[in-house]
C-alpha positions, 0 to 999 in steps of 0.5 A: 600488393593487396589481397581482398577476400570475400566471405559469403554467408550461407543461408543456414548461417543467416538462419542461425544468426537470427535464431540466436538474436531471436533467442536473446530477445526473448530472454531479455523480455522474459527477464523483464517480466520478472525483473526483481524490483528494488525498494530504495526509500520508506515512510510511514505513520504507524501506532505507538509513535513509529513515525519513521521506518527507524522508529517502526523497527525499534518498536518491533525489536523491542515487542512494543504493544501499541494498543490503545483505548479509542481516543477521545478525539475519535469518538466517546467510547463510553457511549458505545461500549457494551461488553454483550456482543449482541447489543445492538448499536454497541461495540464489545471492545475498547481498543485498537491501534491509533495514530496521534495528531491526525488533525494536524496538517500544513497545507501550504507546504504542499500548495493547498489553501487553508479552505481546501484543506478543511475538506482534505480527508486526514488519509489524503494529508498523511499520504502527502506527508509520508510519501514526501518523506519516503521520497527524501529517504530514497534520496529522490529530489521531488522537483526533479521528478516533475513531468517524469513517468512516476507511477503512484498506487495507493491502497485505500478504502475509507470514506468516513471523513466525507460522511462526518462533515456531511453529518456535522450540524455546524457544516456549511450546507453550500457543498463546493468541489473541495468537498468531493476531491477531498473525500473521493478514493481516487483523489488520494492518488491523483492529488499525489500526482498532481502536487508532484507533478508526475505523469506515470499511472496514478490509481487508488486501489481498494481490495479490502485489507489487501488493498496496499499489497495489491497496490504494490503488485500493480506498481512492480507490474507497471515497472516492469512493463515500462509504464513507469520508471519510478513508482510510489506505492502503499496504503493508508487508513484511519478510524474516524467514526464508530459505525465500521466497528459497530458493524464489524462488533455485530458480525463478531469479527473483533477480538474483545480484548483488542488483540489478534491471536492467529494461529493460536488456539485462543484466536477470537477475532482481530483488532483495528488499526490505523496506519500509513506506509509508502515504499519507493520502487525501482527496477533492480537494474536501474537502482544499481546503475543509479547507486541507490541504496537498496533496503529490499528486493521484491522478486515475485507477487501474485494476485487472485480471488477466493472465488465462490465459497461458504461465505462471501467474507469466509477465506477460502484455503484452496485458493490462498495455497494456490496464490502463495504458490504462484508468488513463489513461481513468480519469484523463482524461489522454492518454498524451502528457501523461505526462512521468514513468513509475515502474514496478515490474519483476521483472527 
């Protein structure tokens, strides 16, 4: 003989259960919006022959100064140098941070014809190489990423190569599509997505000096909103012609000795540099589940603008303070917990 019991659930109990479920869903949603992001791979090209993360770390650890005189393959500095900052059309500094061999590239490795490669901005070439190395550093097989929701977020501001090609008297005047795709900023990110067969978000970001950091911020947001499951973010910059340096010299923005002395009483400007850096990003929970090597964790970031101020290029310290406080809040970090600060300083 069996006994059958029936339990009835009151409306109040059902309501409490529903509230509990809603609270769990809300907590999960709030966590996903601020989930930490793991850096699982890196690639780089920096002055001083720092062509890998390990070489860059050695350079920093040993305090190596990588400033050099403008290489002759960029432009003849003697034609443009004048120590008088008031001289029009001249520059009053000879130094900067420059990469080696930016004219060297293996186009066939990336399925690019030699003819198209001639029109390809060296910045795009660098991005292809460094992004590939970053994927290898992360242990991500490129062929397995095809058709995946992998996002590309690249900070890039420079259009000098296209202008140099147009100004070259030996250049074929019959322009082609390659000249447009080879120098367009949008192509920097789009070409990466095309070569690797990626179907996640793909965007090039130009916010001047903050471009690569904004790119990483947007990549983190895209991961948190499930737009992509893996992200490649970073930036690239090359100084290929003297004109931008001439403009900065007219504004007296550059340090005469080429050294940036931010936070020092002797600060007198900044130094122009080149480089390319790419990081591979993944949601922390996914990186742990997949057994990825985690090099660092991004817990929070923030983006704003200085707004109206005393000048278009003049920093607004109040707006910058708000930005730092917001980033700390987004990261869930108290200012007293911060033990290391790395900054960008324009001198």
